[in-house]
C-alpha positions in Angstrom: -66.9 99.5 14.3 -70.5 99.4 13.2 -72.6 102.4 12.1 -71.6 105.8 10.9 -68.1 105.8 9.4 -68.0 102.0 9.0 -67.5 100.4 5.6 -70.1 98.4 3.6 -69.2 96.2 0.6 -71.9 96.0 -2.0 -71.8 93.9 -5.1 -73.9 94.9 -8.0 -73.7 98.4 -6.6 -74.3 100.5 -9.7 -77.8 99.3 -10.6 -81.1 98.1 -9.1 -81.2 96.8 -5.6 -77.4 97.2 -5.1 -77.7 100.9 -6.0 -80.6 101.3 -3.7 -78.7 99.7 -0.8 -75.7 102.0 -1.6 -77.9 105.1 -1.3 -79.5 103.9 1.9 -76.2 103.1 3.6 -74.6 106.3 2.4 -77.6 108.3 3.8 -76.8 106.8 7.2 -73.1 107.8 7.0 -71.6 104.5 6.0 -68.6 104.5 3.7 -69.0 102.3 0.6 -66.9 99.9 -1.4 -68.9 99.3 -4.5 -68.3 96.4 -6.9 -70.0 96.1 -10.3 -69.2 95.3 -13.9 -69.5 98.8 -15.5 -66.8 101.2 -14.3 -68.5 104.3 -15.9 -71.7 103.7 -13.8 -69.6 103.1 -10.7 -67.6 106.3 -11.2 -70.8 108.3 -11.7 -72.4 106.9 -8.6 -69.2 107.4 -6.6 -69.2 111.1 -7.4 -72.9 111.4 -6.7 -72.9 109.6 -3.3 -69.7 111.1 -2.0 -70.9 114.6 -2.8 -74.5 114.2 -1.6 -73.8 112.3 1.7 -70.1 113.2 2.4 -68.9 109.6 2.7 -65.9 107.8 1.2 -66.8 105.7 -1.8 -64.3 103.3 -3.3 -65.1 101.4 -6.5 -64.0 98.2 -8.2 -65.1 97.1 -11.7 -65.3 93.3 -11.7 -67.3 90.8 -13.8 -68.6 88.2 -11.4 -69.2 85.7 -14.2 -65.5 85.2 -13.8 -65.6 84.7 -10.1 -64.3 81.1 -10.3 -61.0 82.1 -11.9 -57.9 81.8 -9.8 -57.2 84.9 -7.7 -60.4 86.6 -8.9 -60.9 88.1 -5.4 -57.3 88.9 -4.6 -57.5 92.6 -5.4 -60.8 92.9 -3.5 -59.2 91.4 -0.4 -56.2 93.7 -0.8 -58.5 96.8 -1.2 -60.7 96.0 1.8 -58.3 94.4 4.3 -57.8 97.7 6.2 -61.3 99.2 6.0 
């Protein structure tokens, strides 16, 4: 299950190092599940990477400063359980 066609989850995926990781993994054929605070940046990157590298890109806007709140990760677990 590793390599081309597998899924990679990246937090902070719309800027800086996270964005660089996303581009590198996409260029190798990995599908991406990107998590970051700003949905507009995620949407733009989703369109860019899926078009340029022909990979599936799912996005989730989450503010990790709230990660200690009850059930913060529940939707992420639901989104990724079958990837």
